[in-house]
RODO-2510 file (C-alpha; in nm, 4 decimals, decimal comma):
residues 453
     n   res          X          Y          Z
     1     x    -1,0501    -0,2616    -6,8192
     2     x    -1,2836    -0,2346    -7,1203
     3     x    -1,2198     0,1281    -7,1884
     4     x    -0,8377     0,0689    -7,1413
     5     x    -0,8816    -0,1778    -7,4258
     6     x    -1,1227     0,0442    -7,6340
     7     x    -0,8793     0,3360    -7,6003
     8     x    -0,5907     0,1171    -7,7274
     9     x    -0,7827     0,0104    -8,0298
    10     x    -0,9240     0,3495    -8,0933
    11     x    -0,5409     0,4730    -8,0824
    12     x    -0,4362     0,2006    -8,3433
    13     x    -0,7298     0,2774    -8,5750
    14     x    -0,6709     0,6444    -8,5513
    15     x    -0,3049     0,6269    -8,6211
    16     x    -0,3154     0,3398    -8,8756
    17     x    -0,6199     0,5571    -9,0748
    18     x    -0,3881     0,8617    -9,0762
    19     x    -0,0916     0,6568    -9,2088
    20     x    -0,2987     0,4639    -9,4620
    21     x    -0,4491     0,7649    -9,6063
    22     x    -0,0975     0,9223    -9,6495
    23     x     0,1165     0,6225    -9,7295
    24     x    -0,1072     0,3297    -9,8232
    25     x    -0,0832     0,0054    -9,6462
    26     x     0,2728     0,0709    -9,5357
    27     x     0,1632     0,3897    -9,3713
    28     x    -0,1116     0,2199    -9,1978
    29     x     0,1168    -0,0543    -9,0652
    30     x     0,3610     0,2346    -8,9423
    31     x     0,0686     0,3973    -8,7898
    32     x    -0,0408     0,0976    -8,6172
    33     x     0,3102     0,0309    -8,4773
    34     x     0,3606     0,3934    -8,3605
    35     x     0,0236     0,3974    -8,1617
    36     x     0,1039     0,0735    -8,0036
    37     x     0,4319     0,2299    -7,8856
    38     x     0,2983     0,5427    -7,7895
    39     x     0,0377     0,3528    -7,5673
    40     x     0,3220     0,1334    -7,4426
    41     x     0,5383     0,4225    -7,3684
    42     x     0,2855     0,6132    -7,1807
    43     x     0,1851     0,2960    -6,9786
    44     x     0,5435     0,2377    -6,8995
    45     x     0,5777     0,6073    -6,7592
    46     x     0,2585     0,5418    -6,5491
    47     x     0,3894     0,2176    -6,4365
    48     x     0,7297     0,3475    -6,3447
    49     x     0,5800     0,6350    -6,1425
    50     x     0,3630     0,3702    -5,9445
    51     x     0,6719     0,1641    -5,8885
    52     x     0,8498     0,4458    -5,7694
    53     x     0,6104     0,5450    -5,5331
    54     x     0,5571     0,2027    -5,4254
    55     x     0,9050     0,1857    -5,2772
    56     x     0,8509     0,4473    -5,0260
    57     x     0,4521     0,4837    -5,0333
    58     x     0,3249     0,8170    -4,9058
    59     x    -0,0732     0,7368    -4,8356
    60     x    -0,1349     1,0913    -4,8003
    61     x    -0,0078     1,1847    -5,1373
    62     x    -0,0516     0,9194    -5,3874
    63     x     0,0457     0,9834    -5,7634
    64     x    -0,1979     1,1125    -5,9922
    65     x    -0,2427     0,8776    -6,2469
    66     x    -0,5066     0,7834    -6,4879
    67     x    -0,6431     0,4768    -6,6197
    68     x    -0,5482     0,1131    -6,4646
    69     x    -0,2460     0,2724    -6,3138
    70     x    -0,4548     0,5369    -6,1139
    71     x    -0,6983     0,2740    -6,0022
    72     x    -0,4147     0,0581    -5,8687
    73     x    -0,2558     0,3723    -5,6866
    74     x    -0,5760     0,4605    -5,5424
    75     x    -0,6494     0,0782    -5,4276
    76     x    -0,2933     0,0386    -5,2899
    77     x    -0,3014     0,3628    -5,1082
    78     x    -0,6311     0,2841    -4,9185
    79     x    -0,5301    -0,0750    -4,8414
    80     x    -0,1967     0,0807    -4,7153
    81     x    -0,3948     0,3504    -4,4870
    82     x    -0,5878     0,0628    -4,3725
    83     x    -0,2930    -0,1590    -4,2577
    84     x    -0,1230     0,1975    -4,1055
    85     x    -0,4302     0,2337    -3,8970
    86     x    -0,4229    -0,1339    -3,7887
    87     x    -0,0676    -0,0987    -3,6802
    88     x    -0,1318     0,2356    -3,4889
    89     x    -0,4219     0,0716    -3,3010
    90     x    -0,2287    -0,2467    -3,2433
    91     x     0,0726    -0,0272    -3,1170
    92     x    -0,1628     0,1481    -2,8883
    93     x    -0,3023    -0,1546    -2,7372
    94     x     0,0270    -0,2730    -2,6929
    95     x     0,1316     0,0438    -2,5059
    96     x    -0,1897     0,0499    -2,3254
    97     x    -0,0994    -0,3354    -2,2019
    98     x     0,2574    -0,2539    -2,0959
    99     x     0,1208     0,0721    -1,9137
   100     x    -0,1196    -0,1518    -1,7302
   101     x     0,1459    -0,3913    -1,6514
   102     x     0,3780    -0,1120    -1,5528
   103     x     0,0935    -0,0065    -1,2822
   104     x     0,0694    -0,3309    -1,1489
   105     x     0,1421    -0,3685    -0,7680
   106     x     0,3159    -0,7064    -0,8717
   107     x     0,6524    -0,7524    -1,0364
   108     x     0,6378    -0,8898    -1,4088
   109     x     0,9048    -1,0227    -1,6092
   110     x     0,9025    -1,1757    -1,9409
   111     x     1,1925    -1,4537    -2,0328
   112     x     1,2554    -1,5858    -2,3801
   113     x     1,3165    -1,9845    -2,3949
   114     x     1,6612    -1,9314    -2,2843
   115     x     1,5672    -1,7634    -1,9621
   116     x     1,6971    -1,3961    -2,0638
   117     x     1,4835    -1,0911    -1,9521
   118     x     1,2859    -0,9661    -2,2664
   119     x     1,0937    -0,7055    -2,0512
   120     x     1,0224    -0,6182    -1,7041
   121     x     0,8327    -0,3546    -1,5116
   122     x     0,9588    -0,1133    -1,2365
   123     x     0,7969    -0,3163    -0,9633
   124     x     1,0054    -0,6313    -1,0639
   125     x     1,3235    -0,4306    -1,0657
   126     x     1,2638    -0,3142    -0,7106
   127     x     1,1853    -0,6775    -0,6057
   128     x     1,4912    -0,8268    -0,7694
   129     x     1,7296    -0,5308    -0,7953
   130     x     1,6975    -0,5396    -1,1673
   131     x     1,7416    -0,2246    -1,4155
   132     x     1,4654    -0,2504    -1,6647
   133     x     1,6654    -0,1138    -1,9292
   134     x     2,0374    -0,1983    -1,9029
   135     x     1,9674    -0,5796    -1,7797
   136     x     1,7571    -0,6388    -2,0876
   137     x     1,8586    -1,0143    -2,2586
   138     x     2,0576    -1,0698    -1,9373
   139     x     1,9771    -1,4101    -1,8097
   140     x     1,7506    -1,4197    -1,5047
   141     x     1,9595    -1,6828    -1,2902
   142     x     2,2618    -1,4291    -1,3210
   143     x     2,0676    -1,1670    -1,1572
   144     x     1,8504    -1,3576    -0,9129
   145     x     2,1101    -1,5411    -0,6913
   146     x     1,8495    -1,6102    -0,4253
   147     x     1,9093    -2,0041    -0,3436
   148     x     1,5429    -2,0599    -0,3124
   149     x     1,4564    -1,9154    -0,6401
   150     x     1,7762    -2,1072    -0,8361
   151     x     1,6694    -2,4368    -0,6950
   152     x     1,2851    -2,3479    -0,7873
   153     x     1,3944    -2,2078    -1,1655
   154     x     1,6479    -2,5448    -1,2043
   155     x     1,3603    -2,7873    -1,0784
   156     x     1,1068    -2,7106    -1,3681
   157     x     0,8240    -2,7524    -1,1496
   158     x     0,6392    -2,4286    -1,1862
   159     x     0,2883    -2,5339    -1,0435
   160     x     0,3681    -2,3965    -0,7066
   161     x     0,5360    -2,0642    -0,6131
   162     x     0,8292    -2,0014    -0,4232
   163     x     0,8858    -1,7827    -0,1373
   164     x     1,2420    -1,5832    -0,1224
   165     x     1,3557    -1,2707     0,0137
   166     x     1,3832    -0,9450    -0,2053
   167     x     1,5709    -0,6587    -0,2332
   168     x     1,5315    -0,3239    -0,0243
   169     x     1,4820    -0,5016     0,3446
   170     x     1,6759    -0,4870     0,6512
   171     x     1,8183    -0,7228     0,8610
   172     x     1,5222    -0,6779     1,1166
   173     x     1,2525    -0,6154     0,8472
   174     x     1,3673    -0,8365     0,5314
   175     x     1,1386    -0,7940     0,2207
   176     x     0,9643    -1,1161     0,1480
   177     x     0,8462    -1,2200    -0,2011
   178     x     0,6212    -1,4915    -0,3517
   179     x     0,7483    -1,5849    -0,7077
   180     x     0,6176    -1,7987    -0,9607
   181     x     0,6716    -1,8836    -1,3327
   182     x     0,4066    -1,9609    -1,5821
   183     x     0,5222    -2,1086    -1,9149
   184     x     0,3714    -1,9506    -2,2368
   185     x     0,4192    -1,9513    -2,6138
   186     x     0,7329    -2,1491    -2,7678
   187     x     0,9513    -2,1836    -2,4529
   188     x     0,8704    -1,8431    -2,3020
   189     x     0,7873    -1,7675    -1,9379
   190     x     0,6021    -1,5312    -1,7285
   191     x     0,7708    -1,4579    -1,4019
   192     x     0,5246    -1,2993    -1,1321
   193     x     0,6472    -1,1721    -0,7931
   194     x     0,4149    -1,0585    -0,5254
   195     x     0,5545    -0,8453    -0,1783
   196     x     0,4138    -1,0540     0,1058
   197     x     0,6143    -0,9033     0,3729
   198     x     0,2747    -0,7682     0,5266
   199     x     0,1289    -1,0888     0,4995
   200     x     0,4239    -1,2485     0,6840
   201     x     0,4295    -0,9871     0,9256
   202     x     0,0767    -1,0359     0,9936
   203     x     0,1058    -1,4368     1,0298
   204     x     0,3967    -1,3549     1,2616
   205     x     0,1894    -1,1087     1,4801
   206     x    -0,1026    -1,3818     1,4872
   207     x     0,1432    -1,6365     1,6022
   208     x     0,2816    -1,4000     1,8639
   209     x    -0,0642    -1,2928     1,9967
   210     x    -0,1857    -1,6317     2,0364
   211     x     0,1522    -1,7143     2,2140
   212     x     0,1386    -1,3929     2,4210
   213     x    -0,2460    -1,4781     2,5398
   214     x    -0,1677    -1,8213     2,6235
   215     x     0,1324    -1,6945     2,8184
   216     x    -0,0485    -1,4085     2,9791
   217     x    -0,3314    -1,6273     3,0921
   218     x    -0,1265    -1,9165     3,1997
   219     x     0,0541    -1,7177     3,4373
   220     x    -0,2315    -1,6120     3,6646
   221     x    -0,3746    -1,9454     3,6131
   222     x    -0,0820    -2,1129     3,7431
   223     x    -0,0522    -1,9071     4,0579
   224     x    -0,4194    -1,9667     4,1256
   225     x    -0,3817    -2,3393     4,0891
   226     x    -0,1128    -2,3235     4,3028
   227     x    -0,2837    -2,1282     4,5666
   228     x    -0,5853    -2,3548     4,5720
   229     x    -0,3626    -2,6315     4,5902
   230     x    -0,1936    -2,5001     4,8984
   231     x    -0,5446    -2,4156     5,0327
   232     x    -0,6533    -2,7526     5,0026
   233     x    -0,3704    -2,9585     5,1236
   234     x    -0,2202    -2,7523     5,4120
   235     x    -0,4056    -2,6443     5,7032
   236     x    -0,3937    -2,2677     5,7270
   237     x    -0,4435    -2,0034     5,9820
   238     x    -0,7204    -1,7495     5,9162
   239     x    -0,4597    -1,4778     5,8432
   240     x    -0,2646    -1,7007     5,5985
   241     x    -0,6157    -1,8016     5,4248
   242     x    -0,6976    -1,4190     5,4010
   243     x    -0,3370    -1,3323     5,2492
   244     x    -0,3916    -1,6231     4,9929
   245     x    -0,7232    -1,5052     4,9069
   246     x    -0,6165    -1,1706     4,8584
   247     x    -0,3208    -1,2933     4,6336
   248     x    -0,5993    -1,4999     4,4337
   249     x    -0,8380    -1,2216     4,3732
   250     x    -0,5269    -1,0035     4,2599
   251     x    -0,4583    -1,2732     3,9975
   252     x    -0,8262    -1,3180     3,9042
   253     x    -0,8646    -0,9333     3,8730
   254     x    -0,5613    -0,9577     3,6397
   255     x    -0,7288    -1,2030     3,4035
   256     x    -1,0643    -1,0158     3,4131
   257     x    -0,8669    -0,7137     3,2925
   258     x    -0,6967    -0,8974     3,0109
   259     x    -1,0201    -1,0396     2,9196
   260     x    -1,1874    -0,7171     2,9098
   261     x    -0,9100    -0,5754     2,7043
   262     x    -0,9296    -0,8505     2,4574
   263     x    -1,2924    -0,7938     2,4185
   264     x    -1,2479    -0,4183     2,3685
   265     x    -0,9972    -0,4757     2,0791
   266     x    -1,2424    -0,7360     1,9283
   267     x    -1,5293    -0,4989     1,9615
   268     x    -1,3277    -0,2219     1,7852
   269     x    -1,2363    -0,4469     1,5138
   270     x    -1,5550    -0,5483     1,4349
   271     x    -1,7616    -0,2361     1,4687
   272     x    -1,8179     0,0181     1,2122
   273     x    -1,6019     0,3344     1,2097
   274     x    -1,7364     0,6164     1,4379
   275     x    -1,9684     0,8542     1,2676
   276     x    -1,9104     1,2623     1,2830
   277     x    -2,2725     1,3300     1,4311
   278     x    -2,1754     1,2258     1,7942
   279     x    -1,9828     1,5157     1,9591
   280     x    -1,7795     1,4567     2,2619
   281     x    -1,7646     1,6657     2,5590
   282     x    -1,3766     1,7060     2,5967
   283     x    -1,4272     1,9226     2,9339
   284     x    -1,6139     1,6259     3,1020
   285     x    -1,4029     1,3703     2,9568
   286     x    -1,0887     1,5309     3,0684
   287     x    -1,2494     1,5909     3,4137
   288     x    -1,2748     1,2069     3,4567
   289     x    -0,9543     1,1174     3,3096
   290     x    -0,7489     1,3875     3,5636
   291     x    -0,9746     1,2301     3,8656
   292     x    -0,8482     0,8933     3,7777
   293     x    -0,5245     0,9880     3,7089
   294     x    -0,4814     1,1495     4,0630
   295     x    -0,6419     0,8736     4,2306
   296     x    -0,4058     0,6309     4,0770
   297     x    -0,0802     0,8732     4,1670
   298     x    -0,2187     0,8574     4,5254
   299     x    -0,2604     0,4832     4,5103
   300     x     0,0819     0,4451     4,3920
   301     x     0,2601     0,6759     4,5934
   302     x     0,0679     0,6927     4,9182
   303     x     0,3033     0,8182     5,1859
   304     x     0,5769     0,9442     4,9555
   305     x     0,7238     1,2549     5,0640
   306     x     0,7778     1,3460     4,6847
   307     x     0,4492     1,2963     4,5197
   308     x     0,3826     1,3309     4,1521
   309     x     0,3093     1,6869     3,9893
   310     x     0,0119     1,6218     3,7380
   311     x    -0,0659     1,9321     3,5382
   312     x    -0,3742     1,9610     3,3225
   313     x    -0,4815     2,2342     3,0908
   314     x    -0,8078     2,3889     3,0978
   315     x    -1,0865     2,2731     2,9112
   316     x    -0,9914     2,3065     2,5202
   317     x    -1,2025     2,5430     2,3230
   318     x    -1,3274     2,2602     2,0978
   319     x    -1,5057     1,9565     2,0462
   320     x    -1,4265     1,6320     1,9015
   321     x    -1,6951     1,4253     1,7074
   322     x    -1,6545     1,0518     1,7373
   323     x    -1,7162     0,7519     1,9979
   324     x    -1,7007     0,9040     2,3522
   325     x    -1,6524     0,5605     2,5388
   326     x    -1,3343     0,4849     2,2798
   327     x    -1,1714     0,8033     2,3221
   328     x    -1,2089     0,8128     2,6908
   329     x    -1,0232     0,4730     2,6898
   330     x    -0,7527     0,5974     2,4696
   331     x    -0,6999     0,9123     2,6527
   332     x    -0,7098     0,7450     2,9746
   333     x    -0,4733     0,4856     2,8744
   334     x    -0,2265     0,7462     2,7923
   335     x    -0,2485     0,9386     3,1101
   336     x    -0,2570     0,6293     3,3469
   337     x     0,0603     0,4947     3,1659
   338     x     0,2534     0,8258     3,2517
   339     x     0,1373     0,7864     3,5985
   340     x     0,2567     0,4038     3,6345
   341     x     0,5863     0,4742     3,4936
   342     x     0,6660     0,8236     3,6119
   343     x     0,8583     0,7792     3,9704
   344     x     0,7841     0,9836     4,2679
   345     x     0,8497     1,3452     4,2128
   346     x     0,8313     1,3220     3,8572
   347     x     0,5958     1,5699     3,6435
   348     x     0,3127     1,4687     3,3885
   349     x     0,1807     1,7439     3,1660
   350     x    -0,1218     1,7062     2,9551
   351     x    -0,2040     1,9483     2,7033
   352     x    -0,4647     1,9882     2,4220
   353     x    -0,3637     2,2293     2,1278
   354     x    -0,5382     2,3011     1,7924
   355     x    -0,3185     2,2503     1,4961
   356     x    -0,2318     2,4783     1,2227
   357     x    -0,4111     2,2385     0,9748
   358     x    -0,7537     2,2618     1,1766
   359     x    -0,6727     1,9427     1,3589
   360     x    -0,6163     1,8654     1,7314
   361     x    -0,3552     1,7238     1,9340
   362     x    -0,3457     1,5810     2,3101
   363     x    -0,0050     1,5271     2,4330
   364     x     0,0926     1,3499     2,7518
   365     x     0,4495     1,4337     2,8554
   366     x     0,6153     1,2616     3,1497
   367     x     0,9725     1,2718     3,2935
   368     x     0,9741     0,8969     3,3423
   369     x     1,2869     0,6638     3,2374
   370     x     1,2265     0,7090     2,8830
   371     x     1,2296     0,4503     2,6188
   372     x     1,5197     0,3318     2,3843
   373     x     1,4864     0,4083     1,9988
   374     x     1,4687     0,0646     1,9095
   375     x     1,1493     0,0145     2,0998
   376     x     0,9475     0,3097     1,9793
   377     x     0,8336     0,1759     1,6272
   378     x     0,6994    -0,1239     1,7858
   379     x     0,4848     0,0353     2,0755
   380     x     0,1427    -0,0198     1,9939
   381     x     0,1841    -0,3703     1,9300
   382     x    -0,0350    -0,6090     2,1255
   383     x     0,1455    -0,7268     2,4376
   384     x     0,4615    -0,5632     2,3348
   385     x     0,6503    -0,4355     2,6460
   386     x     0,9767    -0,2423     2,6909
   387     x     1,0213    -0,4082     3,0253
   388     x     0,7857    -0,6939     3,1105
   389     x     0,8910    -0,7261     3,4748
   390     x     0,8080    -0,3430     3,5217
   391     x     0,4751    -0,3727     3,3350
   392     x     0,3490    -0,6534     3,5252
   393     x     0,4487    -0,4881     3,8540
   394     x     0,2514    -0,1800     3,7393
   395     x    -0,0542    -0,4059     3,6680
   396     x    -0,0492    -0,3454     3,2713
   397     x    -0,1602    -0,6135     3,0219
   398     x     0,0327    -0,4774     2,7107
   399     x    -0,2726    -0,4080     2,5309
   400     x    -0,3208    -0,0474     2,6374
   401     x    -0,1232     0,1310     2,3768
   402     x    -0,2641    -0,1342     2,1253
   403     x    -0,6280    -0,0183     2,2061
   404     x    -0,5235     0,3618     2,2006
   405     x    -0,3585     0,3295     1,8541
   406     x    -0,6579     0,1355     1,7227
   407     x    -0,8874     0,4285     1,8486
   408     x    -0,6843     0,6869     1,6917
   409     x    -0,6749     0,5030     1,3425
   410     x    -1,0554     0,4516     1,3553
   411     x    -1,1047     0,8343     1,3981
   412     x    -0,8741     0,9064     1,1372
   413     x    -0,5746     1,0037     1,3625
   414     x    -0,2727     0,8523     1,4756
   415     x    -0,0624     0,7844     1,7852
   416     x     0,2744     0,9803     1,7908
   417     x     0,5530     0,8745     2,0426
   418     x     0,8852     1,0549     2,1210
   419     x     1,1263     0,9681     2,3980
   420     x     1,4779     0,9729     2,5031
   421     x     1,6231     0,7612     2,7593
   422     x     1,6608     0,9190     3,0974
   423     x     1,4791     1,2376     2,9836
   424     x     1,0932     1,1189     2,9684
   425     x     0,8670     1,0468     2,6935
   426     x     0,5637     1,2195     2,5027
   427     x     0,2667     1,0279     2,3682
   428     x     0,0191     1,2267     2,1614
   429     x    -0,3075     1,1718     1,9929
   430     x    -0,3553     1,3577     1,6651
   431     x    -0,7079     1,4148     1,5374
   432     x    -0,7692     1,5316     1,1670
   433     x    -0,9744     1,8502     1,1050
   434     x    -1,2941     1,6884     1,0218
   435     x    -1,3114     1,5608     1,3579
   436     x    -1,2473     1,9213     1,5302
   437     x    -1,5418     2,1406     1,5977
   438     x    -1,5545     2,4661     1,7808
   439     x    -1,7574     2,5151     2,0890
   440     x    -2,0990     2,6728     2,0699
   441     x    -2,0885     3,0211     2,1866
   442     x    -2,2635     2,9357     2,5393
   443     x    -2,0281     2,6699     2,5934
   444     x    -1,7163     2,8774     2,4846
   445     x    -1,8000     3,1279     2,7440
   446     x    -1,8406     2,8782     3,0081
   447     x    -1,4884     2,7154     2,9174
   448     x    -1,3087     3,0719     2,9098
   449     x    -1,4495     3,1326     3,2703
   450     x    -1,3081     2,7718     3,3888
   451     x    -0,9696     2,8709     3,2348
   452     x    -0,9746     3,1911     3,4071
   453     x    -1,0636     3,0358     3,7272
***
């Protein structure tokens, strides 16, 4: 600032001195006026350039000015660059924030004070059938017509959540949502939705499980109590007493089997996953399962002129890693189920194969009555039976396939079911490649000889 004043005074003195030396004091006065005009003109030109640049400032190329206007343009450009950087940082944070909300597994909707949609993520669009772009500024009550939500929104009691049906479900498997509104700012609202279908199904399964356990145990207990009361109140002959005791023993064995299956399921759920260091001898395992299956078939069809035909492949040329006791339970459940539900003269084929990806598959195919398509997805649920009367007659508890499915999942595999009514069924256990190992050289030779024999 001092330099600016000094240069202004110096200009006036120089031009005033030149004018005074030339024309006397009128010339000095004219020189001073001319000097002031020149300084004002130069300053006006610089100011105009600064004003023109400030209308649409380009911080990368501020005007090259001298003096005070040059300092002003430099400081202004620097301040603008700082503000632009802050704006870019804020925009990036907003983008990251919206991306995080977009990646949330829950639905998020921002509502203005009038209840219109300002923004929503894709999950909320799936939950409520809302288009994230097309439905912006639409009133949420016009798009979400579920009566439970309408009453909740109108009640303005947002301390609790409301449960309602969402979009995308079916009549047999509806989507259930938990929705809650959170007021913020000046009348704005944050609407959160959460898919609780799995939780609702788990609650239903727990209720069904308790009801089924109670029912399954109550039935043999009722029979036992009736037999005990009969034996206590009526005089029985020895053959009658022996018959009642035999029936009581059967009911007791049924309860014991049920309890054992429940304990096995509980142990599977509470124990760590099987490691990959324990190697299962599939040859020995399949030999045990084959002996059990043939014994069960002879027991179910002792004097039948058309016995069941059971075909077992030679021991597979590979091993599995995992828990031998669990795998034996799963494999025997599949084979014994096929024996129980295949009529006399039917065929049961047990086959191991190596899959192209390196995994392994055990398939048990029967020529039984088959299973209707609506039952197939529910096979593996605890106590679920396609035909309750037939299951009880065969001695099943309704837990065998649940145990098999759980064992397969604990080994990283899955239970596959395919069936057609009147044409039979195929139940298969599929194991991933890390669980499959080739037989050692000596064991492979023995397996090849067994297959040839």
